[in-house]
C-alpha positions in Angstrom: 109.5 142.0 30.4 108.4 140.3 27.3 105.1 140.4 25.9 102.7 136.7 26.4 102.5 134.4 23.5 99.4 132.7 22.1 99.3 129.3 20.6 96.3 127.5 19.3 96.3 124.1 20.0 94.0 121.3 18.8 95.2 118.0 19.8 97.3 116.8 22.2 98.2 119.7 24.1 94.9 121.1 24.5 93.8 120.8 28.4 93.1 117.4 29.4 94.8 115.7 26.7 97.9 113.7 26.8 100.7 116.4 26.4 98.9 119.2 28.3 100.2 118.3 31.7 103.7 117.9 30.8 104.3 120.9 28.4 101.7 123.3 29.2 100.1 123.0 32.8 102.6 124.7 34.8 103.3 127.3 32.4 100.1 128.5 30.8 98.7 132.1 32.0 95.3 131.3 30.2 93.2 128.6 28.5 90.4 129.8 26.5 88.2 127.7 24.0 88.9 128.9 20.6 88.2 128.1 16.9 90.4 128.5 13.9 89.7 127.9 10.3 91.6 124.9 8.6 90.9 121.4 7.8 91.5 118.6 10.9 92.6 115.2 10.4 92.9 112.2 12.9 96.8 110.5 12.1 97.1 106.7 12.6 99.7 107.6 15.3 97.1 108.8 18.1 97.4 112.8 17.3 95.8 114.9 14.9 96.8 117.1 12.0 95.5 120.8 10.9 96.0 122.1 7.2 95.1 125.3 6.1 91.3 125.7 5.2 87.9 127.1 5.5 86.6 124.6 8.0 86.1 125.6 12.0 88.7 123.5 13.8 87.8 123.5 17.6 90.7 124.1 20.1 92.0 126.1 22.9 93.9 129.5 22.6 96.7 129.0 25.5 98.6 132.1 26.4 102.4 131.8 27.7 104.6 134.8 29.6 107.0 134.5 27.0 108.2 132.6 23.6 110.4 130.5 25.6 107.6 127.7 25.1 108.2 127.6 21.4 111.6 125.8 21.7 109.9 123.1 23.7 107.1 123.0 21.7 108.8 123.1 18.4 110.9 119.6 19.4 107.4 117.8 20.1 106.1 118.9 17.2 109.2 118.2 15.2 109.6 121.7 13.9 112.9 123.1 13.1 113.1 126.8 11.4 116.2 126.1 10.2 115.6 122.7 8.1 114.0 123.0 4.6 110.5 122.8 5.4 109.9 119.2 4.1 112.1 117.9 6.5 109.6 119.0 9.4 106.9 117.3 10.3 104.8 120.2 11.2 105.3 124.2 10.3 104.8 126.9 13.1 102.9 129.8 11.5 100.7 132.8 12.8 96.6 131.9 12.2 93.9 134.3 13.2 91.7 132.9 16.2 88.2 133.4 17.3 86.2 132.6 20.4 83.1 130.4 20.2 80.9 133.3 19.1 83.3 133.8 16.1 84.9 137.0 17.5 88.3 137.5 16.5 90.6 136.7 19.5 93.8 137.7 17.3 96.7 135.9 15.8 98.5 133.1 17.5 101.1 130.6 16.6 99.8 126.9 15.4 101.4 123.9 14.2 100.3 122.9 10.8 101.0 120.1 8.1 100.8 120.2 4.3 98.0 118.5 2.7 100.6 116.5 0.9 101.9 115.2 4.4 98.3 114.4 6.1 98.0 112.6 2.8 101.1 110.6 3.0 100.5 109.7 6.6 96.8 108.5 5.6 95.0 111.3 7.5 91.3 110.9 7.9 89.4 114.2 7.7 87.5 115.0 10.8 84.4 117.3 9.3 83.4 118.4 12.7 86.6 119.9 13.4 87.2 118.4 16.8 89.7 115.7 17.9 89.9 114.2 21.3 92.3 111.3 22.3 90.8 111.7 25.9 87.0 111.9 25.1 86.8 115.4 25.9 83.4 117.1 24.9 83.6 119.3 21.8 83.1 123.1 22.3 
């Protein structure tokens, strides 16, 4: 039996957002509100991008039974670990996550963009660290 895998989501994969039902709802073991540090940007395509940084980004920590979910999410996020980094839309890496009281929840996978990609795509910085396509309330 494999260990559960944690993924920090901050956009369309959050509960209530457009991709949660299709990609996560039937597979997720647990969903907890969470914070990670970075910078969050709204992209003109109706979804966000997160870069490395020092601002709190609001999202959810989703736990799945095993790493099989990564194959599906890699396709959604246009990430292929065998392609050069510049050929991917997002890159997947582990980041530290926290609960809403800033107590560590441990490491989780997250899909990030480079600042260069966000700039090229005309990303708009969201200083409150919260994105919602469905009007969900922030943490």
